[in-house]
Each structure stands twice: as C-alpha cells, then as structure tokens.
KOLGULO-974794 format. One line per field, with one value per residue (C-alpha): residue number from 1; residue in three letters; x, y, z. Coordinates in steps of 0.05 Angstrom, whole numbers, plus 5000, padded with zeros to 4 digits. Example, Ala and Ser with C-alpha at 12.3 -4.5 7.8 and 13.67 -1.06 7.14 Angstrom:
% KOLGULO-974794
i	(1:2)
aa	(ALA:SER)
X	(5246:5273)
Y	(4910:4979)
Z	(5156:5143)
% end
This chain:
% KOLGULO-974794
i	(1:2:3:4:5:6:7:8:9:10:11:12:13:14:15:16:17:18:19:20:21:22:23:24:25:26:27:28:29:30:31:32:33:34:35:36:37:38:39:40:41:42:43:44:45:46:47:48:49:50:51:52:53:54:55:56:57:58:59:60:61:62:63:64:65:66:67:68:69:70:71:72:73:74:75:76:77:78:79:80:81:82:83:84:85:86:87:88:89:90:91:92:93:94:95:96:97:98:99:100:101:102:103:104:105:106:107:108:109:110:111:112:113:114:115:116:117:118:119:120:121:122:123:124:125:126:127:128:129:130:131:132:133:134:135:136:137:138:139:140:141:142:143:144:145:146:147:148:149:150:151:152:153:154:155:156:157:158:159:160:161:162:163:164:165:166:167:168:169:170:171:172:173:174:175:176:177:178:179:180:181:182:183:184:185:186:187:188:189:190:191:192:193:194:195:196:197:198:199:200:201:202:203:204:205:206:207:208:209:210:211:212:213:214:215:216:217:218:219:220:221:222:223:224:225:226:227:228:229:230:231:232:233:234:235:236:237:238:239:240:241:242:243:244:245:246:247:248:249:250:251:252:253:254:255:256:257:258:259:260:261:262:263:264:265:266:267:268:269:270:271:272:273:274:275:276:277:278:279:280:281:282:283:284:285:286:287:288:289:290:291:292:293:294:295:296:297:298:299:300:301:302:303:304:305:306:307:308:309:310:311:312:313:314:315:316:317:318:319:320:321:322:323:324:325:326:327:328:329:330:331:332:333:334:335:336:337:338:339:340:341:342:343:344:345:346:347:348:349:350:351:352:353:354:355:356:357:358:359:360:361:362:363:364:365:366:367:368:369:370:371:372:373:374:375:376:377:378:379:380:381:382:383:384:385:386:387:388:389:390:391:392:393:394:395:396:397:398:399:400:401:402:403:404:405:406:407:408:409:410:411:412:413:414:415:416:417:418:419:420:421:422:423:424:425:426:427:428:429:430:431:432:433:434:435:436:437:438:439:440:441:442:443:444:445:446:447:448:449:450:451:452:453:454:455:456:457:458:459:460:461:462:463:464:465:466:467:468:469:470:471:472:473:474:475:476:477:478:479:480:481:482:483:484:485:486:487:488:489:490:491:492:493:494:495:496:497:498:499:500:501:502:503:504:505:506:507:508:509:510:511:512:513:514:515:516:517:518:519:520:521:522:523:524:525:526:527:528:529:530:531:532:533:534)
aa	(MET:TYR:LYS:THR:LYS:PRO:THR:SER:ARG:PHE:LEU:ILE:VAL:SER:LEU:ILE:LEU:LEU:PHE:LEU:LEU:PRO:LEU:LEU:THR:ARG:SER:ILE:SER:ALA:ASP:GLU:ASP:THR:ASP:ASP:LEU:GLU:ASP:ILE:GLN:GLU:LEU:ILE:ALA:LEU:ASP:GLU:GLN:GLU:GLU:GLY:ILE:SER:GLN:PRO:THR:TYR:GLU:ASN:LYS:ASP:ASP:ARG:LYS:SER:GLU:ALA:GLU:VAL:LEU:SER:LYS:ALA:GLN:ARG:ILE:VAL:LEU:GLU:LEU:ASN:ASN:ASP:ASN:THR:LYS:ARG:SER:ILE:GLU:GLU:ASN:GLU:TYR:VAL:LEU:VAL:LEU:GLY:TYR:ALA:PRO:TRP:CYS:ALA:ARG:SER:ALA:GLU:LEU:MET:PRO:ARG:PHE:ALA:GLU:ALA:ALA:ASN:VAL:LEU:LYS:GLY:MET:GLU:SER:ALA:ILE:LEU:MET:ALA:LYS:ILE:ASP:ALA:GLU:ARG:TYR:PRO:LYS:ALA:ALA:SER:ASN:LEU:GLY:ILE:LYS:GLY:TYR:PRO:THR:LEU:LEU:LEU:PHE:VAL:ASN:GLY:SER:SER:GLN:PRO:TYR:THR:GLY:GLY:PHE:LEU:SER:ASP:GLU:ILE:VAL:ILE:TRP:ALA:ARG:LYS:LYS:THR:SER:VAL:PRO:VAL:ILE:ARG:LEU:ASN:SER:VAL:ASN:GLU:ALA:ASN:GLU:PHE:LEU:LYS:LYS:HIS:SER:VAL:PHE:ALA:VAL:GLY:LEU:PHE:ASP:LYS:PHE:GLU:GLY:PRO:ASP:TYR:GLU:GLU:PHE:ILE:LYS:ALA:ALA:LYS:ALA:ASP:ASN:GLU:ILE:GLN:PHE:VAL:GLU:THR:SER:SER:ALA:GLU:ILE:ALA:LYS:VAL:LEU:PHE:PRO:TYR:ILE:LYS:PRO:THR:LYS:LEU:PHE:PHE:GLY:LEU:VAL:LYS:SER:GLU:PRO:GLU:GLN:TYR:THR:ALA:PHE:GLU:ASP:SER:PHE:ASP:GLY:ASP:ARG:ILE:LEU:GLN:PHE:LEU:GLU:ASN:ASN:LYS:PHE:PRO:LEU:VAL:THR:THR:LEU:THR:GLU:PHE:ASN:SER:ALA:LYS:VAL:TYR:SER:SER:HIS:ASN:LYS:ARG:GLN:VAL:PHE:VAL:PHE:ALA:ASP:SER:ASP:ASP:PHE:LYS:LYS:LEU:LEU:GLU:PRO:LEU:GLN:GLU:ILE:ALA:ARG:LYS:PHE:LYS:SER:LYS:ILE:MET:PHE:ILE:TYR:VAL:ASP:ILE:ARG:GLU:GLU:ASN:LEU:ALA:LYS:PRO:PHE:LEU:THR:LEU:PHE:GLY:LEU:GLU:GLU:SER:ASP:ASN:THR:VAL:ILE:ILE:ALA:PHE:ASP:TYR:ASN:SER:SER:GLY:LYS:TYR:LEU:LEU:GLU:SER:ASP:PRO:ALA:PRO:ARG:LEU:ILE:GLU:ASN:PHE:CYS:MET:GLN:LEU:LEU:ASP:GLY:SER:LEU:LEU:PRO:TYR:TYR:LYS:SER:GLN:PRO:VAL:PRO:ASP:ASN:LYS:ASN:ALA:SER:ILE:LEU:ASN:VAL:VAL:GLY:LYS:THR:PHE:ASP:GLU:LEU:VAL:LEU:ARG:SER:PRO:GLU:SER:MET:LEU:LEU:GLU:VAL:HIS:THR:PRO:TRP:CYS:ILE:ASN:CYS:GLU:THR:MET:SER:LYS:GLN:VAL:GLU:LYS:LEU:ALA:LYS:HIS:PHE:LYS:GLY:LEU:GLU:ASN:LEU:VAL:PHE:ALA:ARG:ILE:ASP:ALA:SER:MET:ASN:GLU:HIS:PRO:GLN:LEU:GLN:VAL:GLU:ASP:TYR:PRO:THR:LEU:LEU:PHE:TYR:PRO:ALA:SER:ASP:LYS:SER:ASN:PRO:ILE:ASN:LEU:PRO:SER:LYS:SER:SER:LEU:LYS:GLU:LEU:ALA:ALA:LEU:ILE:ASN:ILE:HIS:LEU:LYS:SER:GLN:GLU:PRO:LEU:THR:LYS:ASP:GLU:LEU)
X	(5407:5416:5386:5412:5376:5365:5420:5390:5425:5380:5315:5331:5343:5281:5241:5267:5254:5176:5176:5207:5181:5112:5148:5187:5122:5111:5138:5201:5212:5262:5307:5324:5386:5366:5302:5261:5297:5368:5335:5315:5385:5409:5363:5375:5451:5445:5399:5456:5503:5460:5448:5524:5533:5477:5491:5468:5506:5477:5485:5483:5556:5532:5505:5441:5393:5321:5276:5238:5292:5313:5238:5238:5297:5281:5210:5245:5288:5222:5205:5130:5095:5041:5009:5067:5123:5113:5120:5187:5211:5195:5227:5291:5307:5330:5303:5239:5202:5140:5089:5014:4981:4914:4919:4855:4884:4915:4966:4988:5004:5038:5080:5100:5153:5186:5185:5223:5267:5284:5299:5347:5388:5388:5414:5465:5486:5491:5437:5415:5341:5294:5246:5176:5108:5045:4978:4932:4868:4892:4926:4882:4899:4972:4972:4922:4980:5032:4974:4961:4899:4895:4927:4981:5015:5091:5112:5184:5197:5261:5276:5206:5175:5134:5140:5103:5135:5143:5178:5172:5140:5190:5246:5301:5262:5245:5316:5337:5291:5307:5383:5370:5324:5380:5436:5466:5443:5499:5543:5620:5649:5728:5752:5721:5713:5661:5627:5618:5585:5542:5517:5493:5450:5422:5394:5373:5420:5453:5526:5572:5644:5680:5752:5740:5685:5680:5659:5589:5583:5588:5547:5486:5496:5495:5425:5397:5416:5381:5319:5305:5269:5269:5341:5402:5468:5534:5593:5668:5732:5759:5738:5755:5702:5651:5660:5640:5583:5568:5604:5588:5616:5667:5728:5717:5728:5659:5598:5522:5486:5422:5429:5361:5353:5315:5327:5347:5387:5452:5426:5477:5464:5483:5462:5502:5506:5446:5404:5336:5360:5387:5320:5287:5329:5311:5243:5239:5285:5275:5213:5217:5202:5140:5120:5075:5023:5015:4982:5051:5075:5010:5020:5083:5051:4997:5043:5093:5102:5100:5023:5010:4998:4986:4951:4952:4901:4914:4926:4991:5004:4977:5022:5082:5071:5063:5116:5177:5145:5114:5180:5208:5145:5162:5232:5210:5168:5213:5203:5139:5090:5094:5077:5040:5015:4958:4938:4865:4848:4875:4805:4825:4879:4840:4767:4773:4802:4756:4697:4712:4705:4644:4694:4695:4673:4726:4774:4811:4869:4849:4897:4870:4906:4898:4921:4922:4945:4875:4841:4831:4823:4826:4807:4845:4786:4821:4863:4923:4976:5043:5032:4966:4989:5050:4997:4958:5015:5035:4967:4960:5022:5003:4938:4897:4873:4796:4774:4732:4662:4625:4553:4512:4481:4422:4363:4290:4246:4188:4127:4168:4138:4207:4263:4329:4387:4454:4523:4514:4451:4467:4475:4413:4359:4384:4427:4398:4321:4279:4235:4251:4271:4275:4331:4337:4411:4414:4461:4438:4474:4440:4394:4349:4343:4287:4245:4264:4252:4179:4166:4191:4140:4088:4107:4108:4042:4016:4053:4031:4009:4052:4088:4143:4170:4200:4220:4283:4330:4409:4450:4512:4551:4546:4545:4586:4583:4626:4574:4545:4587:4541:4568:4513:4453:4402:4398:4345:4365:4314:4348:4305:4289:4319:4391:4409:4480:4458:4415:4377:4395:4323:4322:4316:4292:4222:4161:4118:4084:4142:4178:4108:4111:4183:4172:4113:4161:4213:4161:4127:4185:4186:4109:4054:4011:4035:3997:3973:4007:3990)
Y	(4710:4744:4808:4871:4903:4980:5019:5083:5128:5096:5102:5176:5192:5148:5194:5260:5237:5218:5286:5328:5293:5324:5394:5379:5389:5462:5526:5558:5628:5652:5682:5614:5579:5517:5499:5428:5396:5406:5380:5311:5305:5314:5267:5213:5221:5217:5156:5123:5135:5106:5046:5036:5037:4987:4941:4871:4809:4771:4695:4716:4726:4790:4823:4845:4885:4865:4887:4919:4960:4983:5007:5041:5086:5096:5119:5177:5196:5216:5289:5294:5353:5393:5462:5495:5469:5446:5511:5523:5452:5466:5529:5524:5452:5444:5376:5349:5285:5288:5230:5250:5197:5178:5135:5092:5077:5012:5025:5079:5036:4988:5047:5081:5028:5026:5102:5102:5053:5092:5150:5103:5086:5158:5179:5129:5157:5226:5248:5323:5303:5315:5255:5279:5253:5292:5261:5297:5277:5309:5372:5383:5450:5442:5380:5414:5468:5415:5394:5328:5302:5231:5174:5159:5218:5226:5293:5319:5386:5424:5493:5496:5475:5411:5355:5293:5224:5176:5121:5049:5041:4989:5025:5012:5038:5104:5114:5102:5160:5205:5195:5212:5273:5303:5300:5235:5194:5141:5106:5097:5042:5045:4975:4904:4915:4961:4925:4864:4913:4941:4871:4858:4921:4913:4861:4903:4960:4979:4975:5020:5007:5063:5076:5150:5188:5230:5230:5228:5152:5173:5228:5188:5141:5202:5221:5160:5152:5219:5202:5135:5136:5069:5027:5046:5062:5039:5060:5041:5043:4968:4911:4870:4904:4908:4831:4823:4857:4825:4762:4753:4814:4809:4835:4909:4983:5004:4963:4969:4915:4900:4855:4828:4775:4720:4670:4726:4752:4782:4825:4864:4923:4911:4970:5043:5088:5130:5153:5138:5068:5055:5074:5027:4972:4981:4988:4922:4880:4911:4874:4792:4741:4733:4791:4782:4841:4877:4938:4974:4948:4964:5029:5010:4944:4988:5039:4997:5013:4937:4945:4868:4837:4767:4751:4685:4684:4623:4603:4601:4525:4512:4572:4542:4485:4530:4579:4543:4536:4595:4629:4591:4622:4691:4682:4669:4732:4775:4855:4835:4802:4822:4761:4775:4732:4756:4710:4698:4705:4774:4803:4872:4856:4795:4815:4881:4837:4778:4819:4841:4765:4754:4706:4742:4678:4632:4587:4553:4576:4631:4668:4723:4777:4850:4887:4962:4980:4955:4957:4881:4831:4753:4689:4619:4586:4513:4483:4525:4477:4503:4486:4517:4581:4584:4586:4632:4686:4670:4688:4749:4773:4756:4785:4722:4713:4727:4784:4758:4782:4762:4733:4704:4635:4638:4643:4622:4672:4631:4672:4732:4801:4824:4784:4777:4783:4764:4772:4702:4719:4794:4772:4727:4759:4833:4843:4782:4786:4816:4859:4927:4928:4969:4946:4975:4971:4977:4953:4930:4994:5043:5085:5107:5040:5011:5068:5057:4984:5002:5048:4993:4947:4991:5008:4932:4932:4982:4954:4884:4845:4892:4841:4884:4911:4868:4893:4866:4882:4869:4873:4902:4893:4819:4818:4844:4853:4893:4925:4946:5010:5038:5095:5114:5077:5071:5074:5060:5038:5034:4986:4994:4930:4958:4982:4940:4965:5042:5041:5100:5127:5147:5199:5158:5219:5225:5212:5156:5193:5222:5154:5122:5180:5165:5095:5109:5153:5102:5045:5092:5079:5008:4985:5021:5000:5032:5043:5108:5148:5130)
Z	(5672:5741:5755:5797:5849:5829:5863:5906:5858:5803:5846:5857:5782:5762:5811:5782:5709:5729:5768:5703:5646:5650:5661:5593:5553:5582:5550:5576:5573:5524:5583:5610:5593:5563:5526:5533:5471:5504:5575:5544:5516:5584:5612:5558:5574:5654:5641:5596:5654:5701:5663:5655:5732:5748:5681:5702:5682:5628:5610:5537:5512:5477:5538:5495:5524:5523:5459:5510:5544:5477:5456:5517:5503:5437:5455:5496:5442:5405:5425:5444:5410:5441:5439:5467:5439:5366:5331:5364:5354:5273:5278:5312:5280:5206:5199:5238:5218:5245:5262:5277:5307:5345:5411:5382:5315:5300:5247:5286:5348:5293:5265:5332:5355:5287:5286:5355:5330:5269:5319:5361:5299:5270:5337:5337:5274:5299:5250:5244:5242:5301:5306:5339:5351:5367:5397:5341:5385:5446:5405:5342:5336:5331:5293:5244:5234:5212:5163:5196:5172:5179:5216:5220:5178:5166:5155:5138:5157:5121:5151:5168:5105:5106:5055:5041:5070:5015:5046:5072:5142:5174:5215:5169:5109:5152:5173:5093:5074:5131:5113:5041:5052:5102:5047:5062:5000:5006:5054:5032:5056:5064:5088:5094:5169:5153:5092:5144:5197:5142:5124:5196:5194:5119:5075:5017:4996:4919:4914:4869:4854:4829:4807:4833:4863:4807:4734:4697:4715:4787:4778:4748:4812:4859:4820:4825:4898:4914:4870:4900:4972:4987:4974:5018:4966:4988:4948:4950:4909:4930:4891:4954:4989:4934:4937:5010:4993:4919:4926:4846:4828:4764:4757:4733:4756:4750:4779:4807:4838:4878:4943:4972:5024:4985:4925:4874:4919:4874:4813:4775:4729:4661:4626:4613:4669:4672:4730:4698:4675:4745:4781:4727:4742:4815:4801:4766:4820:4888:4900:4916:4868:4902:4947:5011:5024:5083:5110:5114:5038:4999:4981:4955:4916:4891:4855:4828:4758:4734:4716:4706:4776:4794:4862:4900:4958:5006:5075:5101:5100:5028:5003:5034:4987:4934:4940:4911:4842:4848:4853:4790:4750:4773:4752:4681:4683:4721:4709:4663:4716:4790:4833:4898:4961:5002:5067:5050:5125:5125:5112:5105:5053:5020:5019:4979:4923:4929:4926:4849:4834:4877:4918:4987:5022:4988:5038:4977:4939:4888:4838:4799:4753:4739:4678:4691:4623:4600:4662:4655:4714:4708:4745:4742:4741:4743:4797:4823:4792:4774:4699:4696:4739:4685:4621:4658:4661:4592:4566:4611:4578:4500:4513:4499:4571:4570:4620:4681:4692:4760:4756:4801:4787:4729:4767:4747:4713:4699:4706:4728:4711:4715:4695:4742:4691:4719:4676:4650:4621:4597:4528:4516:4551:4536:4476:4428:4453:4402:4446:4475:4545:4608:4649:4727:4746:4826:4884:4950:4984:4939:4984:4927:4900:4936:4915:4840:4846:4865:4806:4761:4791:4780:4708:4693:4714:4673:4612:4620:4562:4512:4476:4456:4516:4575:4643:4679:4730:4751:4820:4790:4856:4838:4758:4711:4635:4585:4551:4617:4641:4699:4748:4785:4820:4809:4729:4687:4611:4552:4499:4435:4393:4337:4371:4429:4425:4446:4504:4526:4596:4632:4681:4747:4782:4741:4767:4744:4691:4664:4658:4627:4578:4558:4550:4504:4461:4450:4440:4380:4345:4351:4351:4338:4395:4456:4526:4545:4599:4674)
% end
C-alpha cells in the first residue's frame, strides 16, 4: 500500500478545521446567515472534497479506507451538544437522536463508535434524523434538561418531545430503530441488484412478498413493521427478488419470512397475516438457537417473552465442543425454551447468575435454568453431556424438574449453644425438631446483623438449660429453603413446637428484655416451665 504526502491545500484546510471546530460549540446570534449545524455540514463536505483530491492508491482492489478513517469521519458527523446549542438543536430539528455519555464510563466508550457508525450510515441514506451527543459530566445542566440521568442514555426527540430508546446497541440496530421511528419502517426492493446490495449490508431481516402493496394483509405487515423495534423489514412484489433474499421460498403471491445469519437461517411464517401474530413469530424466532449473552444484548435477552431459559456457563474452548449438540437440542425446544451461552470468565455477566447457586467460584461448565412463570431456578447436577442436557430440558418443560436451593456444607454442631442451620439441614433441625426454636436469619452484608447476633448469643445464655427451646442461625446469602421466605435482615423467627409451618416474626429492633419477654410468652403455650425475663 502506497501513501501519498498531504498536499498544501489539505494542510491548510486541516488547520482551518482545527481553528474553527472549537468555535462551533459557541452560540451564534440570530442575525447571522448560518448556524453551527450548517457550518458542520459545510466542513464535512469540504473535507470530503479534499479527501477526493489527495486520495492515495491502495493495493486492495476495493480501495477501501481504513476503519479508523471511516470512524473518524463518522464521529465528525455527530453533533457535539453543549450549554449553548442544545436547546436550539432540539427545537430546530424534527428528529434528534441524542447520546448522553460520560468520559469515564466504559459502556459509553463502547457505544460511542457504534453510534458514530450509525450516524454515518444514516447520513448516507439521507435520513432526516440529526445524530447528537452530549458529555453529561461536562454539561450537567443541559443533559439534565434533556432527561439524561445515567450513562449511556439514548433519547429520541420528535418535534422537541423525547421518547426512550428501545432498540439494540449495535450500529445496524441503531440504524434500523432510527429509520423505523422516523417513518421509514420498510425498505422496498425493486430489482435483483438492489436485493444483492441489501444482502451485503443486512444479515438479519424480515421479507414480505406481496402481489400489490395494498389490502388487509399488507396493512397487517406494515403494522408489525412499525411495532417491531429490532428487525429490518423489506418488501417486494417480485418472486424473483424474494428468492434472492429467501432462497427456499415457495411459489406464491403472499409470503413472509425471517432471515438470520446462523444455522437456522431461513424461517417461513405459516400463520394468517395478523400484526400480532407476525410479531409473536418474530419474537419466537429472532434469537439464534443459542444466544451469546453480552453487555449490549443483555436487556433484550432478559426481556424476552420466552420465560423458560437455559444458561450454559463455560469458557470459549469448552463451549466450542458443546455448541453443535446444544444447537440440535435447542432446535427441538424452539420457541419453548431459550438457550443462552455466557462466557464464565466474563465476571460481570456470569457471576450474578452463578452466585444464585453458590457457584461463583466455579471454573467448570455449569448449566442452569430459570422458569420465570413459577420463579423457579434449576441446576443440572450431573455432567453436561448432550443426552443429560436434553433430559434436563424435557423435565423443565413438563414441570417435573426439582427446583434448586443452594446450601453450605453441613456443619458440625456438636456442643454448639447456637446451631448453624444450612439449606440441607433446614428440614431436620427446624421443621422436624420436637423443640420450639428461635432462628436468626442474617447475611454477611447486613449492617445490623452483627448487633442482633450478639443479642441472640445473650438470649441463648439466658435460656440455657431449657430443654424445650433451641437457638439457631442461618446465613440467607448462602442457604435457601422453600419455606424460608425472608426479605429483611436481620429477621428473628420463633417456631412453636406445635406448629412449625407458621413461624412468628419477632421485632428485631426490640431490646434484650423485650425479646426475652416475647419468648416467654410464646413458650408458655408450649411448656409450663419458662425462665423469667432478664
């Protein structure tokens, strides 16, 4: 690849740009002929002309610019908002998509180049939308007036009124969402060449074939296209064009299908043309057979309508070996169970899930499941062999899978004045024991739990020798049981010997004397012999 030296004209223009760019953030009086938005467009045009003059020769036959050059130009297309131009930019443009960011925010740093790339694509499409960004830390007042409260935040302003961004966070997803919200929900293709060019730019899309772009079926298609926020809809009246997009299309005058870049690449819609049914079809089929969870698609995954989800946690090498059989399993449970892969080394993504099972330190492949209809969580406690995974899924679907409750190892309570209860011993020590019990429920991160523990220790000493009363404690962060449903910590539960299924919640803010008095009151109905109050 050969490099050309910058021309004197190019250097002069560059110096002018460096001098003028800071001025673009200042307000311009109403009597001036141009505003800062027009200046930016002129500078971009001038820059593009200059690039054409000094265009180097590339060995690559496509003469492609480097990604850095494209990104640099794309970033210049995005308007930088500040205290002076924010209000005017919103008021003077019909559509403005604003990215609120903070320089120190890692997710902002990841999103900004994608946002800039989307801006570049939309500009090439001659979209009416203005793409803008604001440093919310540098201009907090302007950002607050826009409604930006966290980072990153995307907001669309339509004639000055804001609406939340509900699309994906890849550049093409931003483009699709922006076009749909600015009255361009469907792309119409009129030739095979247009279809081939479309395929170069889109790997996921929904295609509709209609004899005429009118009538009830077409209206339902458009209704679905406007309601969906993620998938690009494309339409044609030519079966030949439709076959380029969807090779397995059957001879027909009416067709709708979904195309994805994965093993389950082509899926035909075989229901009646109804907007809601089309949307449900897309919801059931838009994800890959096995979805890889990332920071940017996590919200989409968590909000999926499929309430049964199987998660596979593994390192990338182990997952490669498991992927193909896992896809075959996913195909059998398509639209019934969603399959998700999480790189076990990605702590931000994996650890919150693994902690729910007490497996946050695991390095081995872990397979878990959730049924959000019943709030149940499940763990495959055998080797992750394909046959066992499939059986695990079948049991999840038919409701025969036993929920998983995490538990610490069974402790040695020999000679302990206060028993340590774990998930595995809750039935034996709490529910089936013949004595009444005072159970302290605590967590390591609870601020007041340490004080309560000292209170319980004093109570245990005071009531020592009473055979009809046992003191115990359980760490709720590491142990679970279906009959232990506690939301506040610390919690004191008194289990009467006569009715272990209905524990009595004692006020944890009571004094030592008050707690002793309450224990005596509850014991009197169980045994005649009690200790006096402290």
